[in-house]
KEFI-294873 format. One line per field, with one value per residue: x, y, z of N, C-alpha, C, CB in turn; residue number from 0; residue in one letter. Coordinates in steps of 0.2 Angstrom, whole numbers. Glycine has a CB too. Example, Ala and Ser with C-alpha at 12.3 -4.5 7.8 and 13.67 -1.06 7.14 Angstrom:
n_east: (66, 64) $
n_north: (-28, -11) $
n_up: (39, 35) $
ca_east: (62, 68) $
ca_north: (-22, -5) $
ca_up: (39, 36) $
c_east: (66, 64) $
c_north: (-16, 0) $
c_up: (39, 39) $
cb_east: (57, 70) $
cb_north: (-22, -3) $
cb_up: (45, 29) $
k: (0, 1) $
r: (A, S) $
***
This chain:
n_east: (-52, -44, -33, -38, -42, -29, -24, -31, -29, -25, -33, -32, -22, -7, 3, -4, 4, 4, 4, 14, 25, 24, 25, 40, 45, 41, 47, 61, 61, 58, 69, 78, 75, 67, 53, 38, 37, 25, 18, 8, 7, -6, -14, -8, -11, -25, -27, -22, -31, -41, -35, -37, -50, -55, -63, -60, -55, -49, -49, -48, -35, -25, -31, -29, -14, -13, -18, -10, 2, -2, -4, 10, 17, 12, 17, 30, 44, 48, 37, 36, 32, 18, 18) $
n_north: (-39, -51, -45, -42, -54, -60, -52, -56, -70, -85, -86, -79, -84, -85, -71, -66, -71, -61, -50, -51, -50, -38, -31, -33, -26, -13, -12, -12, 0, 9, 7, 13, 25, 31, 27, 32, 31, 26, 19, 5, -12, -18, -6, 0, -10, -9, 4, 2, -6, 2, 5, -7, -7, 4, 8, -1, 7, 17, 30, 30, 27, 37, 42, 32, 32, 44, 41, 31, 38, 47, 38, 32, 44, 47, 38, 41, 46, 59, 68, 75, 91, 98, 98) $
n_up: (-24, -23, -17, -5, 0, 1, 10, 22, 23, 30, 42, 54, 61, 60, 53, 38, 22, 12, 20, 29, 20, 15, 27, 29, 19, 22, 34, 30, 22, 33, 41, 33, 33, 24, 24, 32, 50, 56, 46, 42, 37, 35, 33, 22, 12, 13, 8, -5, -11, -17, -30, -37, -38, -45, -61, -75, -88, -101, -98, -84, -82, -79, -68, -59, -58, -52, -40, -35, -34, -23, -13, -12, -10, 3, 10, 11, 21, 22, 15, -3, -7, -14, -32) $
ca_east: (-55, -39, -29, -41, -42, -22, -23, -34, -28, -22, -37, -31, -17, 0, 2, -5, 9, 5, 5, 21, 30, 23, 29, 47, 47, 40, 53, 67, 60, 59, 76, 83, 72, 63, 45, 36, 38, 19, 16, 7, 6, -13, -16, -6, -15, -32, -27, -21, -37, -43, -33, -40, -58, -57, -65, -55, -56, -43, -50, -46, -28, -22, -33, -25, -8, -13, -20, -4, 6, -4, -2, 17, 20, 10, 22, 37, 46, 47, 33, 37, 27, 14, 21) $
ca_north: (-44, -55, -43, -42, -61, -61, -49, -60, -77, -88, -87, -76, -87, -81, -65, -68, -70, -54, -44, -52, -48, -30, -29, -33, -21, -7, -11, -11, 7, 13, 7, 17, 32, 32, 27, 35, 26, 24, 15, -2, -15, -18, 1, 0, -15, -6, 9, -1, -9, 7, 4, -13, -6, 8, 6, -3, 11, 20, 36, 30, 25, 43, 43, 26, 34, 49, 39, 27, 44, 49, 32, 33, 50, 47, 33, 44, 49, 66, 68, 80, 96, 99, 100) $
ca_up: (-20, -22, -12, 2, 2, 3, 17, 27, 22, 37, 47, 60, 66, 58, 48, 31, 18, 9, 25, 32, 15, 15, 34, 28, 14, 26, 39, 27, 21, 39, 43, 28, 35, 18, 25, 38, 55, 57, 42, 44, 31, 34, 31, 15, 8, 12, 3, -11, -15, -22, -36, -40, -38, -50, -67, -81, -94, -102, -94, -77, -81, -76, -61, -55, -57, -47, -34, -33, -32, -17, -8, -12, -7, 9, 15, 12, 28, 21, 8, -7, -7, -20, -37) $
c_east: (-49, -34, -32, -41, -35, -21, -26, -33, -24, -26, -37, -25, -11, -2, 1, 2, 11, 7, 12, 27, 30, 27, 37, 49, 46, 46, 60, 67, 61, 66, 81, 80, 69, 55, 44, 35, 31, 15, 15, 5, -2, -16, -14, -10, -22, -32, -26, -27, -41, -41, -35, -48, -60, -59, -59, -56, -50, -43, -47, -38, -24, -25, -29, -18, -7, -14, -14, 0, 4, -2, 6, 19, 18, 14, 29, 38, 46, 43, 35, 31, 23, 17, 18) $
c_north: (-49, -52, -42, -49, -63, -58, -52, -67, -80, -88, -84, -79, -84, -75, -69, -67, -63, -48, -45, -49, -41, -28, -28, -28, -14, -6, -9, -2, 11, 13, 12, 25, 35, 32, 29, 30, 23, 20, 8, -6, -16, -12, 1, -4, -12, -1, 7, -4, -4, 6, -1, -12, -1, 5, 4, 0, 15, 27, 36, 28, 31, 44, 38, 29, 39, 46, 34, 32, 46, 44, 32, 38, 50, 42, 36, 47, 56, 68, 74, 85, 96, 101, 106) $
c_up: (-18, -17, -5, 5, 5, 9, 23, 27, 29, 43, 53, 64, 65, 54, 42, 27, 15, 14, 28, 27, 15, 21, 33, 24, 18, 31, 36, 25, 28, 42, 39, 29, 29, 18, 31, 44, 57, 52, 43, 38, 30, 31, 23, 10, 7, 7, -4, -15, -19, -29, -40, -42, -43, -57, -72, -87, -94, -99, -87, -76, -77, -69, -56, -54, -52, -41, -31, -31, -26, -11, -7, -8, 1, 14, 16, 19, 28, 14, 4, -6, -14, -26, -41) $
cb_east: (-61, -36, -27, -49, -43, -18, -25, -42, -23, -17, -38, -38, -17, 5, 9, -10, 9, -2, 0, 22, 29, 16, 29, 49, 42, 33, 54, 68, 53, 55, 78, 83, 78, 66, 43, 30, 41, 15, 19, 2, 9, -17, -13, 2, -15, -35, -22, -16, -42, -41, -27, -38, -61, -50, -70, -55, -63, -42, -57, -51, -24, -24, -39, -24, -5, -19, -27, -2, 7, -12, -4, 20, 18, 1, 23, 38, 53, 55, 25, 39, 29, 7, 23) $
cb_north: (-47, -56, -36, -39, -66, -59, -42, -59, -79, -84, -93, -75, -95, -85, -60, -65, -75, -53, -44, -60, -50, -27, -35, -39, -20, -6, -19, -16, 8, 11, -1, 15, 36, 28, 19, 39, 29, 29, 17, -3, -22, -21, 7, -2, -22, -4, 14, -5, -13, 14, 3, -18, -3, 13, 11, -11, 15, 21, 39, 24, 24, 49, 42, 19, 37, 53, 35, 23, 49, 49, 25, 33, 55, 45, 25, 49, 46, 70, 69, 77, 103, 103, 95) $
cb_up: (-23, -28, -14, 2, -4, -2, 16, 27, 15, 39, 47, 64, 64, 54, 49, 28, 13, 6, 30, 32, 9, 15, 39, 24, 8, 29, 44, 20, 18, 44, 42, 20, 37, 13, 24, 37, 61, 59, 37, 49, 31, 40, 36, 15, 12, 19, 5, -11, -9, -19, -36, -37, -32, -51, -70, -82, -94, -110, -94, -74, -88, -81, -61, -60, -64, -49, -35, -39, -36, -17, -12, -18, -10, 9, 10, 7, 30, 21, 11, -14, -6, -19, -40) $
k: (0, 1, 2, 3, 4, 5, 6, 7, 8, 9, 10, 11, 12, 13, 14, 15, 16, 17, 18, 19, 20, 21, 22, 23, 24, 25, 26, 27, 28, 29, 30, 31, 32, 33, 34, 35, 36, 37, 38, 39, 40, 41, 42, 43, 44, 45, 46, 47, 48, 49, 50, 51, 52, 53, 54, 55, 56, 57, 58, 59, 60, 61, 62, 63, 64, 65, 66, 67, 68, 69, 70, 71, 72, 73, 74, 75, 76, 77, 78, 79, 80, 81, 82) $
r: (M, A, V, E, A, A, A, H, A, G, G, G, R, D, R, P, P, A, V, A, A, L, D, L, L, L, K, A, G, K, D, A, R, Q, V, R, S, D, A, E, A, E, D, V, L, L, L, G, T, C, L, W, R, A, E, N, R, P, A, W, R, E, R, R, L, R, M, L, T, V, I, I, D, G, L, R, A, D, P, P, R, E, R) $
***
């Protein structure tokens, strides 16, 4: 919920700080040709909320890591093939 609130902070006026910061990171990755050109900050934040919503139990640690890997691999300009 905190991530969602940060993504919407600012009441629609300027870019919320969390989105603006992620925009800068994504731009740097795109400029370096390491991040896919169509990646948008709001999309990445929305995808990331699944990590905070997953149950906080030891059995879910591996699942969270797997989910994060899918998100990161999906941002790559040239995603790795299935291992």
